[in-house]
N, C-alpha and C positions, 0 to 999 in steps of 0.2 A: 860677381865679375861675369863679363857679358861672355857669351859664345858666337863666337862672327861665322857666317857661313856668307858665299856668295850664290847667285843666283844659279838655280840647277844643279847644286855641287850640295855632294853627303859630307857628313862629318860622324866619326865613331868616337863617343865617349864609353871609357871603361869604368863601370858602376863599383862602388869600393864604400866600405862601411868603415875603414881607416882613417879617420878626418886629419893625420899627421900628413900622409900622402895625400889627401884632395886638396890642401895647404902649400904642398911642394909642385904638384903638377896639376893647379885647376885646368890648364889647357886641354888637359885629355881625359880627365877622370870628372865625376859628376858623383855626389857625396847622396848617399843613400843609406840610411842607419837602422830603417823600419823595415819589420819582418816581413808586412806586405809586398807585394809586388809593385815596382815602382809604375805609376801611373801618370801619364801627360796627356792632356786633352786641348788641343790646338784648337786655336780658335776660328770660327767659318765667316769666311768673308762676304759671301755671296752664296744662293740658289739659282741656278737657270737650267731650266725645263724641267724642275725635280732634280736635279744633280748639284749635291754639295761642296764649295769649292773651299778648303782648308788654306791658313795662310803658311802652313809647313806640316810636314808629315812627319812620321815616327816609327821606329820598330824597335823592337827588345829582344836578346836573348837572356840567359841565366846573368850575365856579367857584362854584357855591351848594350850601349844604346846608339840606335843611326837614326841622324837628324838627317831630312830631305827638305829644300827649299825647292821651291815650285814657281808659282805665277806671281810672287808677290814681293815687296821689298818693306823691309821695318823692322821694329823691334816690340817683343812682348815677352812676358813673364814666363821662363819655362818651369822652373821650380819655385818655390818661397825665395830664395836668394840669389836665384841664376836667371838671366835673362837671355832671349835670342836676339840678336843683330842679323837680320839677312840684307848685306849690301847690295848696291843695284852694280855688280861686276859682273860682264858677260864674258864666256869663253869663246873666242872666237875662233879657235881651233874647229869649234864644230861647225863653223860657217864653212870651212876649208873640206871639212868631210862631206856636209851636206851639199857642197858644189861637184865633187868628186862623184858622188852617189847619181845626182841627176845627170853628170855628164857623160855616163855609161851608155855607148851605142849597143852593147849586146845584149839581146835579149834571151829569156831562156835558161839565164843562170841557175843553176845546179845549187840545191839547199846546202852543200858541203861549201861550195863558193860563196854563197851569201852567209853563212856563218862566220866564213874565214874575213870576208871584208868588214862585218861586225865588227870581230874581236881585236881586226887593226885598227879601226876609226874609234872604238873604245879605249884602247890604249893609246892611240895618238891625243884624243881628248884628256886622259888622266895626266899622262905625262905633262901636257901644256898646263895644265890646273897649277902645277909646282909652281912657288914662288922660292926662286934661288936670290940671298944677297937682298931679298927686299922688293925684288925687282921681276915684271911677266911681261914679255911683250906682247902675249894673247890674250891676257886677262885684263880687261879694260874697265873703267870704272865709269858707268854711261850717266851724263850729267841732265839727272832727273828734273830740275829748275830750269833749266837751257827748253828742255823739250816742254815744258807746261806754259813757259812762257812763248812761245811758239803758238802751243794749244790755246793761247787766251787771245790772242791775237783776231779770232774772228768769233763774231757772239754765237754765231750758228754752230760751232764747235765749242765755244766753252760751255754752253749750256749742259751740254753732255757730260760737262765733267763732276758733278754731283756724286755719281757712284766711283770717283776714283782713290776715294779714301775714307777710312773706317779709322776711328779716334775712339777710344775708350777711356773716357772722364772720369768712370767710377773706378778704374783700379788706381793702385798705387802708382806713384811716377817711378822713372827709372833714370838714373843719373849718367850722363854721356857726356863726352867733349862737345864744346860747343860745333866745331867742324863737322861731327857725325850725325848733324842734327838736321834730318830731311823736311820733318814739319813744320817747322818755324819758317822756313824760307819758302815751303809751297803754299802755307796760308799768306803770306806776305804779298807773293806773287799774286796770287788769286785776288787778293782786296786791292792790291794796287791798279790793275787791270779793268778788275769793275769801275774803282772809283776814275780813273782816266775816260770809261767810256761817259760816266756820269757829267763829269767835267764839261766834255767834247759837247755833250748835248746841253748843258747848259744846269746849274743845281735847280732841284725843286723849290719852287717858291709857296709857303701856305699860311694859313694863320697861326701864331702863337702868342702865350700870353706874357706881357711885362708886370713886373709890380715896380711902382717906382715911387720915390718920395717929390711930388711936383711942387712949385713955389707956384703961389697965388692962380693955380688953375686946377679943375677937376677932370678927369679923364676916366672915363667906364667906370668901373665899378671900385665904391670906398671900402679899403679894408677897416673894418671900427676899429679891432682888437690891436694890430698895428699903428693905426692913428694915433690911437692913446698912448702908448709905450713910445713910439717915437717922436710925438710933436706934442700932445695935451699935454703931460708930463713933465715935458722941457721948454713950456711957453711957446711954441713954433704953430702961432695959430695962423699964419699965412700958408702954412705947408699941408697938402692933403697924402696921405699914402693911397696910392692908384690901384688898382688892377683893371688892364685893356688889352685888347688884342693889336696886334700889328700883323701886316700883311708883307712879305719877304722871304729871304735868305735863311737870316737866323734861327731857324725851327729845329727842334730838338734832335731831330734824324740828321742833319746836317753840321751839330754841333756833335754828336757820337762820332760821326765819320772823321770830324777833324780831329778830334781825341784819338781816335785810332792811328791818323795818318802821320799823329806826333810819334808813336811808340813806332811805324814802319818805319820811318824815317830815321830815326835814331838807332833801330837793329840794322838797315842797309849801311849806314854809313859805319859801322862799326865791325860790322861782319863781310867783309869783302870776297870772302871762298868762292862762293855761287854767282857774285857779281862782276866778276872782271870781265875786261875787254867788250866783248860783242853784246854781253850779257849783262852792260850794266845798266840799270835800272834808274839810275839817278835821273835821266831825262824825263823819264816818266813823272818821277816824285815834282821836278821843276815845272811838269805840264800841269800838276795837278793842284799846286801850290795857290797860284794866284787864285782860281774860283773860290776857294774858301777864306780869302782876305779878309772879308766882312763877317764872317762868322766867329762867333767866340767859343769857348771851351768850356764854359759852362753846363756839365750836364748830370743828373742824375740818372745811376743805372737800373733804378727800381723803376722808372718811366718807361724805359726802353723795352720792356716785356708786356706794354699794354699798348705799342702802336698799331695802329691802323693800316694797311698797306695800300696803296693805288696800285690798280691792276696795271697801270699807264706809265708805272716807275718800277717796273720787275728788278731793276741792277739795284735799288734800293734795298729791297727785302733781301736779296743776296748777300749784298757787301753787309750789311747790319748783322746778318746770320754767322759772316764769317768774322767781322770785325769783332763779335764778343767772344768767338773762339781764340783770338788772337790775344784778347786781354785776359782771359780764362787762363791761357797759355802761360804767360807774364806776371799772374797773378796780381794782374790791376796793379802792378809796381815797375817803372821805366828804367828804372836802375839795371834789373834784369836782363836789358837787351843787349848789355855790355861785358855779361858773365862768360869765365871761358868754360866753366863747368854746368851744364843746365840739368833741370830736371824736367822731363818728358812724359807726358802720360804712352799707352804702348797705341800704337799706329800703324797701320799696312795701307801700302800703296798697290794697286792693279796696274802692273807694268803693261800685259799685253793690251789692257785697254787703253792706257797712255800711249801705245804704238800707234793704235788704230788712229786716233782722234791727231796724235803726230803726222801720220800719214794722212788724213783727212785735211789738217792745215797747209801740208804742203802740196796737196792736190788744188786746192783754192787757192794759194800763193801762186803756184806755177801757171796757171791756168785762170786769168783774169778775167776773159772772156765768159768764161761760165760760171755758175752757182751752185749753191748747195742741192737743188733740184737735179741738178745733173748726176749726182754721186750717189744718193736714195742711199746713204747710210744705214747698217741695219735695216734692210730691207728682211721683213720676216715674211716666211711661208711653211706650212705645213710642220710647224714645229723646230724649221730651220732657222737660221737667221744670218744671211750674208754680211759680210763687213761692209762691202761696197756693191752697186750695182751701178756700172757707168752708162751712161744713157746719155747720146748725144746724135745731132745729124748725121755724122760720119764715124763713130766709134759707140760699141756695144760692149764693155767686158765686165765678166763675173771675177772679180778683185777677192783674195782671202788675203789678210795679213799673217803673218808666222812669227811673234816676236822670240818664243821659245823654238828655235829650229830643231831637228832631230838629226840623231846623225845614225840610226838604226836602217838599213837598209828597207826593209818593211816597213816601217813605219813612216820614212819620207814617201814611200810610193802609195801608201794609203791616205797620207795627208793629200796627196796628188789626185788622186781618185777620189776624194769628199771634193776637192772644188771643182771638179770635172762632173761630178754627180749634181752639183747645184745647178750646171747649166743644163740639166735636162728635165728639171721642176717644169711644170704647165705654167705655173703661175709667174717664171721668171721668163719663159718664153713668150707670155700673152705680154709682159710690160713691156718688151724690147721688141715688139711684132714681130717676132722671128717666124718664118715657115717650117713647116714639117723636115724638109730637107736641108736644112741652114743649121751650121755649127757655132755656137755661142764661142768666141775665144776667152779663155780662163787665166787670171794671172796671180801668182804666189809673189806676195811683197814681204822680205824680210830684211831685218838688220843688218847694217855693216857700218867699222867704225867710220868715223868720219878723219878722213887724212889731212893731216895737219891743221885738222880746224878748219876747212875751209870746205863751205855747202857746194855740193854738184850744181851749179846752176841752170836750169831747167830739165833737171835729172825726172821729175812726175808731169813734163809737158805731155798733154796725151798723145802725141803722135810718138812719143819717145819709150811708149808703156810697153810695147809689143816688139820688142828688138831682139830678145832672146829667147829662143824658144826649147825646151825641155828636149831631149833626145828620147826618141819610142814613144813619146806621146804627140798628138796631132791638137794643134791651137791652143797648146797650154804652156804660158809663158813664164819667167821669172824676172825680179829685178830688185834690185839690192838698194837699200834706202840708209844714205847717209845717218848716223846718228850722234848727236855732240858726245865729245868724248873729256873728261875733267883730265 
């Protein structure tokens, strides 16, 4: 049975040795019958600047364990028979508390007042996280797949997605409902977007081998063994089994991509949960199909392992890698694309990174006159890494994205001071050509729910970025960016 958590929310479980009690109340208990202390080893997603980032954290007392979700969504084994599933659901009560704090005009607030504000905020956030009758207007599920579709629209952004996903193919698979699965639609969208780029440019043509039983002619190399079996023993003396090369689109790589496309098409047609309305991906499938019309489906999977990639066709290398993961996910069985219950390997998605790339894609979409060089994504300096360093003729801005908002007064102001500190780095000032007496504007971008699933047009137009200044700070601005909600 799964243990379900939402992003940035903790869950307490009572440790018990009573198997009967555990069976009755699995939602609030965890079984541990050994004498040794319960040990859980969270998976490490990445290491940045020497700091490890774990997919979740935990703490335990003598008879209770507390699980804390953090920056990542996905599922993984917690114990041998229990798995943890962190859903992409955000508590937007945190947003209300965050905006209350940054709207405070009062300076020199006492420690007691800060403590009072923090306790009130924690109470509001905790209360808002409670689900009543299966509903909660403040806890909303973020549409990760819609975000990914936006991210994959731009090649400059898409190339940054390699570090978004962690999959453990070696671990035992976990059985879940099809609609709880984020891994498959994630891989399918990424693959189809890459295939769309390939189809737009035109399929790669190359030399490939054909074996054919030709009549009254010889071409290429005669396959003596096959010739004897197929023709000599059967008195077909005018036929010759030949092996020869042809230049065209029906190459091994294109056959493999077409095979994976067939799996993806079947999956999309039978699983509409993530592909409804504006996220309908059938248009992309219809765009790709004609490009593969003259490509066959015959492919030996062993041959794919020995392919050599042309650096001029980078999309092929990425698409084949993801295609192999998709076929592995379906165990090379196309009937599994329609199953209601599925088995999936443990996986995790880096949501702060996803939000960064989503903002990146929106910046490019809303500022067509600019390109990726104007936004300086992940500008690195002295062990620091800025999310964006915007540099145009009229605007110079240091930008920090905050997917995981804080509601604690001190932590919020610490985050604001952090982004303001970036603006004082010499390398940043040199990049933007700022003199000593000039101050660089700073911007904090955070998620807000998409109202009625209607995107705010031009919300990230560069002239609209610095319209809401944070009180008590000079030239530090805030901006909420709508994220798609399911």
